[in-house]
C-alpha positions as CSV (number, residue, x, y, z in Angstrom):
1,M,52.6,67.5,66.5
2,T,50.5,70.5,65.3
3,V,47.6,69.3,67.3
4,C,49.7,69.0,70.5
5,L,51.2,72.5,69.9
6,A,47.7,73.9,69.5
7,L,46.4,72.2,72.6
8,A,49.4,73.5,74.6
9,T,48.8,77.0,73.4
10,M,45.1,76.8,74.3
11,A,46.0,75.5,77.8
12,L,48.5,78.3,78.3
13,A,45.8,80.9,77.2
14,M,43.3,79.4,79.6
15,A,45.7,79.1,82.6
16,A,44.7,81.3,85.5
17,P,47.2,83.7,87.0
18,D,48.5,83.4,90.5
19,I,47.1,86.2,92.7
20,Y,48.7,87.0,96.0
21,V,47.0,89.3,98.5
22,L,49.5,90.8,100.9
23,E,48.2,92.5,104.1
24,T,49.9,95.0,106.5
25,H,48.9,96.3,109.9
26,L,49.1,100.0,108.8
27,D,48.1,101.7,105.6
28,V,50.5,101.4,102.6
29,W,51.7,104.7,101.2
30,D,54.6,103.8,99.0
31,L,56.2,100.6,97.6
32,S,59.6,99.5,96.2
33,V,60.9,96.4,94.6
34,E,64.4,95.4,95.8
35,D,66.4,92.2,96.6
36,I,67.1,93.0,100.3
37,N,68.7,89.7,101.3
38,G,70.9,89.0,98.3
39,N,69.3,85.7,97.2
40,G,68.5,86.9,93.7
41,H,64.7,87.2,94.4
42,K,62.8,90.4,94.2
43,D,61.2,91.4,97.4
44,L,58.4,93.9,98.0
45,V,59.2,96.7,100.5
46,A,56.5,99.1,101.6
47,I,56.2,102.3,103.7
48,T,53.2,102.1,106.0
49,Y,51.8,104.7,108.3
50,D,49.2,105.8,110.7
51,D,48.6,109.6,110.7
52,K,46.1,109.5,113.6
53,E,49.0,109.5,116.1
54,D,51.3,112.3,117.0
55,P,54.0,112.0,115.7
56,D,52.8,109.8,112.9
57,T,53.6,106.2,113.2
58,K,55.6,104.9,110.2
59,H,56.9,101.4,109.6
60,L,58.9,99.7,106.8
61,V,57.6,96.2,106.0
62,A,59.0,93.7,103.6
63,F,57.5,90.7,101.9
64,L,60.3,88.3,100.8
65,Q,59.9,86.4,97.6
66,Q,59.9,82.6,98.2
67,D,61.8,80.1,96.1
68,D,58.7,79.3,94.1
69,G,58.1,83.0,93.2
70,S,55.2,83.4,95.7
71,Y,54.8,85.8,98.6
72,R,53.5,85.2,102.1
73,S,50.3,87.1,103.0
74,R,52.0,88.8,106.1
75,P,55.3,90.7,106.2
76,D,58.5,88.8,106.8
77,V,60.3,91.9,108.1
78,R,59.0,94.9,110.0
79,M,60.8,98.0,111.3
80,A,59.6,101.1,113.0
81,L,60.9,104.2,111.2
82,D,62.4,107.2,113.0
83,P,59.8,110.1,112.9
84,A,62.7,112.4,111.8
85,Y,63.2,110.7,108.5
86,G,62.3,112.8,105.4
87,A,62.9,110.3,102.6
88,L,64.2,106.8,101.8
89,F,66.2,105.4,98.9
90,W,68.3,102.4,97.9
91,A,72.0,102.8,97.1
92,Q,75.1,100.8,96.5
93,V,77.3,101.5,99.5
94,G,80.7,100.0,99.6
95,E,81.5,96.7,97.9
96,H,78.7,94.7,99.6
97,P,76.7,92.9,96.9
98,V,73.3,94.0,98.3
99,R,72.2,97.6,98.0
100,S,71.6,99.4,101.3
101,L,68.6,101.3,102.6
102,V,69.5,105.0,103.1
103,A,67.2,107.1,105.3
104,V,67.8,110.9,105.1
105,S,66.7,113.9,107.1
106,S,67.7,117.5,107.1
107,T,70.9,116.8,109.1
108,R,72.0,113.2,108.6
109,A,71.8,110.0,106.6
110,T,71.5,106.5,108.2
111,V,72.6,103.5,106.2
112,M,70.9,100.1,106.9
113,R,71.1,96.6,105.6
114,L,69.2,93.4,106.3
115,H,71.0,91.1,108.6
116,E,69.5,87.9,110.1
117,G,66.0,89.0,109.3
118,Q,66.2,92.6,110.6
119,F,67.5,95.9,109.3
120,V,70.6,97.0,111.2
121,V,72.5,100.3,111.0
122,T,75.8,99.9,109.1
123,G,76.8,103.6,108.9
124,R,75.9,107.2,109.6
125,T,77.0,110.6,108.2
126,E,75.9,114.1,109.1
127,F,75.3,117.1,106.9
128,N,72.9,120.0,106.5
129,S,70.4,119.8,103.6
130,L,66.9,120.7,102.4
131,V,65.6,117.2,102.9
132,P,62.4,117.4,105.0
133,E,62.6,116.7,108.7
134,G,59.9,114.3,109.7
135,A,58.0,114.2,106.4
136,R,54.4,113.3,107.0
137,R,54.1,111.1,103.9
138,L,57.4,109.3,103.6
139,R,58.4,108.1,100.1
140,F,61.1,106.2,98.3
141,L,63.2,108.4,96.0
142,P,63.9,106.2,93.0
143,H,66.6,108.5,91.4
144,A,68.3,109.8,94.5
145,A,71.3,107.5,94.2
146,Q,73.4,107.0,91.0
147,D,76.9,105.9,90.2
148,L,78.2,109.2,88.9
149,T,81.9,108.4,89.0
150,G,81.8,104.9,87.5
151,D,83.4,103.1,90.4
152,G,80.4,101.0,91.3
153,I,79.6,103.0,94.4
154,D,76.5,105.3,94.3
155,E,76.6,109.0,94.9
156,W,73.5,110.5,96.7
157,L,71.9,113.6,95.2
158,I,71.1,115.6,98.4
159,P,69.1,118.8,97.8
160,M,70.7,122.1,98.8
161,P,69.5,125.7,98.3
162,T,71.5,126.2,95.1
163,G,71.4,122.6,93.7
164,Y,72.5,119.2,94.7
165,A,75.4,117.9,96.9
166,A,76.7,114.7,95.5
167,R,77.6,112.7,98.6
168,N,78.3,109.2,99.8
169,L,79.0,107.6,103.2
170,D,82.5,109.1,103.2
171,G,81.4,112.7,102.7
172,L,81.0,115.3,99.9
173,V,82.0,114.3,96.4
174,A,80.9,117.5,94.5
175,K,78.5,120.4,94.5
176,I,76.3,120.4,91.4
177,P,74.5,123.7,90.6
178,V,70.9,123.4,89.5
179,N,68.2,125.8,88.5
180,V,66.1,125.5,91.8
181,F,62.7,127.0,92.0
182,S,62.1,128.6,95.5
183,E,59.7,130.9,97.1
184,A,58.5,132.1,100.5
185,R,55.0,133.2,101.3
186,G,53.8,134.9,104.4
187,G,50.2,134.5,105.6
188,D,47.9,137.3,106.9
189,R,48.1,135.8,110.3
190,G,51.8,135.3,110.5
191,G,52.1,131.9,108.9
192,L,54.9,131.1,106.5
193,Q,55.2,128.7,103.5
194,V,58.6,127.9,102.1
195,R,58.8,125.9,98.9
196,Y,61.6,124.4,96.8
197,G,61.3,122.6,93.5
198,Y,64.0,120.6,91.8
199,P,64.0,119.8,88.1
200,S,63.8,116.2,86.9
201,H,67.2,114.8,85.9
202,Q,68.8,112.1,83.8
203,V,72.3,110.6,84.1
204,F,73.9,109.5,80.8
205,E,77.3,108.6,79.5
206,P,78.0,110.3,76.1
207,P,79.4,107.9,73.5
208,D,83.2,107.7,73.2
209,T,83.7,109.1,76.8
210,D,84.4,107.5,80.1
211,S,82.6,110.2,82.2
212,K,79.0,110.7,83.0
213,S,76.9,113.8,82.4
214,I,73.7,115.0,84.0
215,V,70.9,116.9,82.4
216,F,68.4,118.8,84.5
217,L,65.0,119.6,82.8
218,T,62.5,122.3,83.4
219,D,59.7,123.7,81.2
220,E,62.2,126.4,80.1
221,Y,65.7,124.8,79.9
222,A,67.6,121.7,79.6
223,D,70.8,122.3,81.7
224,F,73.7,120.0,81.1
225,V,76.6,119.6,83.6
226,Y,79.6,117.5,82.7
227,G,83.4,117.3,83.0
228,E,85.5,117.1,86.1
229,D,83.3,117.5,89.2
230,W,80.5,118.4,86.8
231,S,81.9,122.0,86.7
232,Q,81.1,122.5,83.0
233,Q,77.7,123.7,82.0
234,R,75.6,124.1,78.9
235,R,72.1,125.4,78.7
236,F,69.6,124.6,75.9
237,P,66.3,126.7,75.8
238,I,63.3,124.5,75.5
239,P,61.6,125.3,72.1
240,A,58.1,125.9,73.5
241,V,55.6,128.7,73.4
242,Q,56.1,130.6,76.7
243,D,52.8,132.4,77.5
244,D,49.9,131.9,79.8
245,Q,47.7,130.2,77.1
246,W,50.0,127.2,76.6
247,S,51.0,124.8,79.3
248,A,54.1,122.7,78.7
249,D,55.2,119.2,79.7
250,V,58.8,118.3,78.9
251,Q,60.5,114.9,79.2
252,L,63.8,113.3,78.1
253,R,64.0,109.7,76.7
254,D,66.5,107.9,74.6
255,I,64.2,107.2,71.6
256,N,66.8,105.8,69.1
257,A,68.9,104.0,71.6
258,N,72.1,105.9,70.8
259,G,72.9,106.7,74.5
260,L,71.8,110.4,74.2
261,P,68.6,111.8,75.8
262,D,66.1,113.0,73.3
263,L,63.6,115.8,74.0
264,I,59.8,115.5,73.9
265,V,57.8,118.7,74.4
266,T,54.0,118.6,74.8
267,Q,52.0,121.8,74.9
268,T,48.3,122.2,75.6
269,A,46.1,125.2,75.0
270,G,42.3,125.8,75.5
271,S,39.7,124.2,77.7
272,V,36.8,123.2,75.5
273,N,38.4,123.8,72.1
274,I,41.6,122.1,73.3
275,T,44.7,121.8,71.2
276,V,47.6,119.5,72.1
277,V,50.9,119.6,70.2
278,T,53.8,117.1,70.8
279,R,57.2,117.8,69.3
280,V,60.2,115.4,69.3
281,Y,63.8,116.6,69.0
282,L,66.4,113.9,68.6
283,A,69.7,114.8,70.1
284,T,72.4,115.6,67.4
285,D,75.3,115.8,69.9
286,P,75.5,115.1,73.7
287,Y,74.3,118.6,74.5
288,E,72.5,119.8,71.4
289,Y,69.1,119.5,69.7
290,P,68.0,120.6,66.2
291,D,66.2,123.9,65.6
292,E,63.3,122.1,64.0
293,P,61.5,119.1,65.5
294,D,62.1,115.6,64.0
295,A,58.4,114.8,64.5
296,T,55.2,116.7,65.4
297,F,51.9,115.2,66.5
298,E,48.9,117.5,66.9
299,T,45.5,116.8,68.4
300,E,42.4,119.0,68.4
301,G,39.2,118.5,70.4
302,A,40.6,116.0,72.8
303,F,42.9,115.9,75.8
304,A,46.0,114.0,74.7
305,T,49.2,112.8,76.3
306,P,52.1,111.0,74.7
307,V,53.2,107.7,76.3
308,I,56.8,106.8,75.3
309,I,57.2,103.0,75.1
310,D,58.7,100.3,73.1
311,V,55.5,99.0,71.4
312,D,57.1,96.4,69.1
313,G,60.0,95.2,71.1
314,D,62.8,96.4,68.7
315,G,64.7,98.3,71.4
316,Q,63.7,101.7,70.2
317,L,60.9,103.9,71.7
318,D,57.6,104.6,70.0
319,I,54.9,107.1,70.8
320,A,51.3,106.1,71.8
321,Q,49.1,109.2,71.8
322,L,46.4,108.6,74.4
323,K,43.3,110.8,73.8
324,V,40.1,111.4,75.6
325,P,37.7,113.2,73.2
326,Y,35.8,116.3,74.3
327,S,32.4,115.6,72.7
328,V,28.7,115.4,73.6
329,G,28.9,111.6,73.6
330,S,31.9,111.7,75.9
331,F,30.2,113.9,78.5
332,V,27.0,111.7,78.4
333,N,29.1,108.6,78.9
334,Y,30.9,110.3,81.8
335,F,27.9,111.7,83.7
336,L,25.5,108.9,83.1
337,R,27.7,105.8,83.0
338,R,30.8,107.1,84.8
339,R,32.8,105.7,81.9
340,L,35.5,107.2,79.6
341,T,36.7,106.1,76.2
342,V,40.4,106.4,75.6
343,Q,41.6,106.4,72.1
344,A,45.2,105.4,71.2
345,E,47.2,106.2,68.1
346,V,50.6,104.6,67.8
347,Y,53.5,106.0,65.8
348,L,56.4,103.5,65.5
349,F,60.0,104.7,65.3
350,K,61.6,102.9,62.3
351,D,64.7,103.5,60.3
352,G,65.6,106.7,62.2
353,S,62.2,108.5,62.1
354,F,58.6,108.3,63.3
355,S,55.7,107.3,61.0
356,T,53.8,110.3,59.6
357,S,50.5,108.6,60.2
358,P,49.4,106.2,62.9
359,D,50.6,102.6,62.5
360,F,47.8,101.5,64.8
361,S,44.6,103.0,66.2
362,T,42.4,101.6,68.8
363,S,40.0,102.6,71.7
364,F,39.0,101.1,75.0
365,P,36.6,102.1,77.8
366,I,37.7,102.7,81.4
367,D,35.9,103.6,84.6
368,A,36.0,107.3,85.4
369,P,37.9,108.4,88.5
370,D,35.7,108.5,91.6
371,G,36.9,110.8,94.4
372,R,40.1,109.5,95.8
373,R,39.9,106.3,93.7
374,S,42.1,106.7,90.6
375,V,41.8,104.0,87.9
376,A,44.8,101.7,88.0
377,Y,46.7,101.2,84.8
378,T,50.2,100.3,83.7
379,I,52.2,99.1,80.7
380,G,54.4,96.0,80.7
381,D,55.2,92.8,79.0
382,F,52.9,90.4,80.9
383,N,53.0,87.5,78.4
384,G,56.8,87.6,77.6
385,N,56.5,88.1,73.9
386,G,58.5,91.3,73.8
387,R,55.6,93.6,72.9
388,A,53.9,96.2,75.2
389,D,50.8,95.0,77.0
390,V,48.3,97.2,78.9
391,A,46.5,96.5,82.2
392,F,43.8,98.9,83.3
393,G,40.7,99.0,85.4
394,A,37.5,98.2,83.5
395,S,35.3,98.6,86.5
396,G,35.5,98.8,90.3
397,D,36.3,95.2,90.8
398,E,37.5,94.1,87.4
399,L,40.9,94.7,85.8
400,V,41.7,93.6,82.2
401,V,44.9,93.0,80.4
402,H,45.2,93.5,76.6
403,T,48.3,92.1,75.0
404,G,50.3,93.6,72.3
405,D,49.3,92.6,68.8
406,P,51.7,92.5,65.8
407,N,48.8,93.6,63.6
408,D,47.5,96.2,66.0
409,F,48.5,98.1,69.1
410,L,46.5,95.8,71.5
411,S,44.3,92.7,71.3
412,R,40.7,93.6,70.7
413,R,39.6,91.2,73.5
414,P,41.2,91.0,76.9
415,W,43.8,88.3,77.3
416,Q,43.1,88.2,81.1
417,T,40.1,89.5,83.1
418,L,40.9,89.7,86.9
419,N,38.4,90.1,89.7
420,I,40.5,92.3,91.9
421,P,40.2,96.0,92.9
422,S,41.1,98.0,89.9
423,F,41.9,101.4,91.5
424,G,45.0,102.7,93.0
425,R,48.6,102.6,91.8
426,A,49.7,99.9,89.4
427,E,53.2,98.9,88.5
428,A,54.8,96.3,86.2
429,H,57.9,94.4,87.4
430,D,59.7,91.3,86.3
431,L,59.6,89.9,89.8
432,R,60.5,86.3,88.8
433,N,63.4,87.2,86.4
434,D,61.8,85.1,83.7
435,G,61.3,87.8,81.0
436,K,57.7,88.4,82.0
437,D,56.3,91.2,84.1
438,E,54.1,90.7,87.1
439,L,51.5,93.2,88.1
440,I,51.5,95.0,91.5
441,I,48.5,97.1,92.7
442,Y,48.3,99.0,96.0
443,H,45.6,101.4,97.1
444,P,46.7,104.5,99.1
445,D,44.0,106.6,100.9
446,T,41.2,104.1,100.3
447,E,39.5,101.4,102.4
448,L,41.9,98.9,100.9
449,A,45.0,100.8,101.9
450,K,46.3,97.8,104.0
451,K,46.4,95.4,101.0
452,I,48.8,94.8,98.1
453,H,47.7,92.7,95.2
454,V,50.4,90.8,93.2
455,V,49.4,89.1,89.9
456,A,51.8,86.6,88.3
457,F,50.6,85.6,84.8
458,P,51.0,82.2,83.2
């Protein structure tokens, strides 16, 4: 019995992944995963374009997942997109079980759904907004539609000069004030640039309530809106050094899984003698944070960024500090070998607090970015054991996967080595609904922009 189990384990470890190469007739710019025909399978939907024409040619193409989990090499669905569209997103519209595609511009929204192999228009509504008209690089907006009222129907967050208009196909639901950044610049020769910037946001339902709140996050404030029509407001100043020497990156994540968004503030100062400080504030109430941080992580002499992930699969979020040292050896490696060494220190969140020293420390080499080619990397659970795995480009045509190790952050040796292009954008999705993530890589603005690679692991 033991021998059979060992042999089965070895066979699984040696099994090769399934690799699907999907091809489009135009360059892929953005990609979304969505069940567009309601059969329970996850399909790949891509925005493709050709910017050499006037106006730019844009198409939506879809690769339908087959019953065996595979994808055909050519699109199953193709639709030309109206040049006026400024953005796309998926939304639950009405009681139909399949989410609809919503295409928005500055004056209207068009709702579409797949019917007999083609997207057909199921509704339209008109309004004025700050959505771009005829955006050159069309994108999916992953957070533009959310069920704010709890009725199972999504509201659309449409940008306006003073905030968002929450709308649906029937009309305006509420006006939500937001701290919008805006400016206009006039050029010496009569040109004009107008810019608007909207803060990131998160929708959450405070415990013991039946209404949803929204928090909007900038480098300076966390602005909460809640109550009827989100008319009540509360502002929390971000506890960060506000001067030109320090840059700030702020994010919200529910670290301790209590339903409240926690605050992570990372500040960086210096260029050569660089200092990076990350502070974590766990929410004490739905709209409050403590005066002092619950955890502080400081790095000197290296560029560092915190990655908030569930490393050990316990349902709570941990912090992996990824660091690239500023040293003579690092510069030699970069200029002579075009390689970088990334160091990772992992702090687990256990029993209501973070570890005071790293639970795991490891390092791994990656290819340095080359022009438009950015190294592909992502985090997911590729072997289905509940721990975080990491996939990243080790060289131009080689991508490696290191699995999570209970005695370390990652396995010392790659679990899988894939001979596929390792640059571009990488995403992890459980495409087959089997508790394991598949890997998707696409390559905008490169010679492989017409290809999508999908890797399904054994």
